[in-house]
C-alpha positions in Angstrom: -11.1 -15.3 -3.5 -7.4 -16.0 -3.1 -5.8 -14.2 -0.2 -3.9 -11.4 -1.9 -2.5 -8.1 -0.6 -2.3 -4.5 -1.9 1.2 -3.1 -1.7 0.7 0.7 -1.4 3.5 3.2 -1.5 3.1 5.9 1.3 3.1 8.8 1.6 0.5 9.9 0.7 -1.7 7.9 3.0 -5.0 6.4 1.7 -7.8 9.0 1.9 -11.1 8.1 3.6 -14.2 9.3 1.7 -17.4 8.0 3.3 -18.8 5.0 5.2 -22.1 3.5 6.2 -23.8 0.5 7.7 -26.4 -1.7 6.1 -28.7 -4.7 6.8 -29.7 -7.3 4.2 -32.6 -9.6 4.9 -32.2 -13.3 4.0 -32.5 -13.7 0.3 -31.1 -10.2 -0.5 -28.1 -9.7 -2.7 -25.3 -7.2 -2.8 -25.5 -4.6 -5.6 -23.6 -5.3 -8.9 -21.1 -2.6 -9.9 -18.4 -2.0 -12.5 -15.2 0.1 -11.9 -16.7 2.4 -9.3 -13.4 4.3 -9.0 -12.9 3.9 -5.3 -11.8 1.1 -3.0 -14.6 -0.5 -1.0 -13.8 -2.0 2.4 -16.6 -4.3 3.5 -16.7 -5.5 7.2 -19.4 -8.1 8.1 -20.7 -8.0 11.7 -23.2 -10.9 11.4 -24.4 -13.2 8.7 -22.5 -13.4 5.5 -22.1 -11.8 2.1 -21.3 -13.7 -1.1 -19.4 -11.6 -3.6 -17.4 -12.1 -6.8 -14.7 -9.9 -8.3 -13.4 -10.4 -11.8 -14.1 -14.2 -11.8 -13.0 -14.8 -8.2 -15.6 -15.6 -5.5 -15.6 -14.9 -1.8 -17.7 -15.6 1.3 -17.3 -12.7 3.8 -18.7 -14.0 7.1 -19.1 -12.4 10.5 -15.8 -11.0 11.8 -14.3 -10.8 8.3 -13.3 -8.0 6.0 -12.9 -7.7 2.2 -11.4 -4.9 0.1 -12.8 -4.6 -3.4 -10.7 -2.9 -6.0 -11.8 0.4 -7.8 -11.2 -0.9 -11.3 -12.9 -4.3 -11.4 -16.4 -5.8 -11.8 -18.1 -6.7 -8.5 -21.2 -8.8 -8.3 -23.2 -11.0 -5.9 -22.7 -14.7 -6.4 -25.6 -15.9 -4.2 -28.2 -14.3 -1.9 -27.7 -13.9 1.9 -28.7 -17.0 3.8 -29.6 -15.2 7.0 -30.0 -11.5 8.0 -26.7 -9.9 7.4 -25.3 -6.8 9.1 -22.3 -5.1 7.6 -20.3 -1.9 7.2 -18.9 -0.4 4.0 -16.1 2.2 3.7 -15.0 4.0 0.6 -11.4 5.3 0.2 -9.0 6.4 -2.4 -5.3 5.6 -2.9 -3.5 8.5 -4.7 0.0 6.8 -4.7 1.1 3.9 -6.9 -0.2 0.5 -5.7 0.2 -3.1 -6.7 -1.8 -6.2 -6.0 0.7 -8.9 -5.0 -0.4 -12.5 -4.3 0.9 -16.0 -4.1 2.2 -16.0 -7.7 3.7 -12.5 -7.7 2.4 -9.2 -9.0 -1.1 -9.5 -10.4 -1.9 -5.9 -11.4 -0.7 -2.4 -10.7 -2.0 1.1 -10.8 -0.6 3.5 -13.4 2.5 5.2 -12.1 2.8 8.9 -12.6 4.7 10.0 -15.6 7.5 12.6 -15.7 4.9 15.1 -16.9 3.0 15.0 -13.6 5.9 15.1 -11.2 5.5 17.5 -8.3 7.5 18.3 -5.1 5.5 15.7 -3.2 7.0 12.9 -5.2 10.1 12.5 -3.0 11.2 11.9 0.5 11.1 8.8 2.7 8.8 6.2 1.3 7.2 3.2 2.9 5.1 0.3 1.8 1.7 -0.5 3.4 0.7 -4.2 2.9 -3.1 -4.1 3.0 -4.9 -7.4 2.9 -7.7 -8.0 0.5 -9.6 -10.6 2.6 -9.0 -11.5 6.3 -10.5 -12.5 9.6 -10.5 -9.8 12.2 -8.4 -10.6 15.4 -10.5 -8.4 17.6 -13.8 -7.8 15.7 -15.6 -5.7 18.5 -12.8 -3.2 18.5 -12.9 -2.9 14.7 -16.7 -2.4 14.8 -16.2 0.3 17.5 -13.6 2.2 15.3 -16.0 2.1 12.3 -18.9 3.4 14.5 -16.5 6.2 15.5 -16.1 7.1 11.8 -19.8 7.1 11.3 -20.4 9.4 14.2 -17.8 11.8 12.7 -19.6 11.6 9.3 -22.4 13.7 10.8 -20.1 16.6 11.4 -18.7 18.9 8.7 -16.0 21.0 10.5 -12.3 20.7 9.7 -11.4 19.2 13.1 -13.9 16.3 12.7 -12.7 15.7 9.1 -9.1 15.6 10.2 -9.9 13.2 13.1 -11.9 11.0 10.7 -8.8 10.5 8.6 -6.8 9.6 11.7 -9.3 7.1 12.8 -9.4 5.6 9.3 -5.6 5.2 9.2 -5.7 3.5 12.6 -8.3 1.1 11.3 -6.1 0.3 8.2 -3.1 -0.4 10.4 -5.3 -2.6 12.7 -6.3 -4.6 9.6 -2.6 -4.9 8.5 -1.7 -6.2 12.0 -4.6 -8.7 12.0 -3.4 -10.0 8.6 0.1 -10.5 9.9 -1.1 -12.6 12.8 -3.3 -14.7 10.4 -0.7 -15.3 7.7 1.0 -18.7 7.5 4.1 -16.9 6.2 4.2 -14.2 8.9 7.9 -15.2 9.7 8.8 -14.5 6.1 6.9 -11.2 6.2 8.8 -10.1 9.4 12.1 -11.0 7.9 11.4 -9.1 4.7 10.4 -6.0 6.8 13.6 -6.4 8.9 15.6 -6.5 5.6 13.8 -3.4 4.3 14.6 -1.5 7.5 18.2 -2.5 7.4 18.5 -1.4 3.7 16.9 2.0 4.5 19.3 2.5 7.4 22.4 1.6 5.3 21.4 2.6 1.8 24.5 4.7 1.4 26.7 1.6 1.6 27.1 -1.2 -0.9 24.6 -4.1 -0.5 26.4 -7.4 -0.4 25.3 -10.9 0.4 27.8 -11.0 3.3 26.4 -7.8 4.9 22.8 -9.1 4.6 23.8 -12.5 6.1 25.7 -10.8 9.0 22.9 -8.3 9.8 19.9 -10.6 9.6 21.4 -14.1 10.4 19.7 -15.7 7.3 21.0 -17.0 4.0 20.9 -14.2 1.4 18.9 -16.5 -1.0 16.2 -16.8 1.7 16.2 -13.1 2.4 15.8 -12.4 -1.4 13.0 -14.9 -1.6 11.1 -13.3 1.3 11.6 -9.8 -0.1 10.3 -10.9 -3.5 7.2 -12.5 -1.8 6.4 -9.4 0.3 7.6 -6.4 -1.7 8.0 -7.9 -5.2 11.6 -6.7 -5.3 15.1 -8.2 -4.6 17.2 -6.4 -1.9 19.2 -4.6 -4.6 16.0 -3.5 -6.4 14.5 -2.3 -3.2 17.6 -0.3 -2.0 18.1 1.2 -5.5 14.5 2.5 -5.5 15.1 4.0 -2.0 18.3 5.6 -3.1 16.5 7.3 -6.0 13.9 8.7 -3.6 16.6 10.2 -1.5 18.3 11.6 -4.5 15.0 13.3 -5.5 14.8 14.9 -2.1 18.4 16.2 -2.3 17.9 17.5 -5.8 14.9 19.6 -4.6 16.2 20.8 -1.3 20.0 21.4 -1.9 22.1 22.9 -4.6 24.7 20.2 -4.4 26.1 19.0 -7.8 24.6 15.9 -9.3 27.9 13.9 -8.8 27.9 14.8 -5.1 24.3 13.7 -4.7 25.1 10.4 -6.5 27.8 9.7 -3.9 25.6 10.8 -1.0 23.0 8.2 -1.9 25.4 5.3 -2.5 26.4 5.5 -6.2 30.1 5.7 -6.8 29.7 6.4 -10.6 27.8 9.6 -11.3 27.1 8.5 -14.9 25.6 5.2 -13.7 23.5 7.1 -11.2 22.2 9.5 -14.0 21.3 6.5 -16.2 19.4 4.7 -13.4 17.6 8.0 -12.4 16.6 8.7 -16.0 15.3 5.2 -16.6 13.3 5.2 -13.4 12.0 8.7 -13.3 11.7 9.5 -17.0 14.0 12.6 -17.0 17.6 13.3 -16.0 18.6 14.4 -12.5 19.3 17.9 -13.7 16.0 18.2 -15.6 14.2 17.0 -12.5 15.8 19.7 -10.4 15.2 22.4 -13.1 11.5 21.5 -13.3 11.0 22.9 -9.8 13.4 25.9 -9.9 11.9 29.4 -9.5 10.5 30.7 -12.7 9.9 27.3 -14.2 6.4 26.6 -15.6 
């Protein structure tokens, strides 16, 4: 299976559902399933599993992890050669996500329409780059974190459930860190993330090639190439999305005129801002604000 990544917009963070451990004897096969509706993280502690997903095959050996998508067909490609111990974790992603690989965007979840907008659809957004298949840098620590999740599974109180989500998020960030160390293009990923941080910090100001070059000490063409590879967006596309998120926040939390909000998030022309907002969100800035005013249904 090609090494691809899931690009997940957060918040909200992925939500842990349940987990377990299993042992397959030599000759056993993983179960075949179609569109189970949840992400399935498989971590192999010993032996190996042989799985396919939508025509792509993978061997998940000891110290490796694989994320199976919720919308595809999963099936065994061959039986286990030796006794195989592994963990499985099910989780959901409520925010938009895209699978992004070597050749660009492969598939994306359905983005919410204007009819389903709610006040949580605004504010500071980040992107989590979650690997689909990777080798664990420190496998024993990963196994220990999963065992901690399993121990909390036996408890049903709110505090344990809350802690379980925290442990799961820590596990995801560990996997992201492991993937970064293993990637051949880790320097490009780091530059793309530096560029994203710079754009978020200066989103109110015009984005020019000269500013990017001076801030990051790389040629703008290379910066754009790295951002496309990591985020699937050019610097201008990335900062414009971020500006619109900040505009949504201001529309919901202030009574400033739309023209003033446009200027506050980096648009000199209010009409241009309104067009971009309507094209991206599906309704005008004023309609977006009115949707959440007191008395609106």
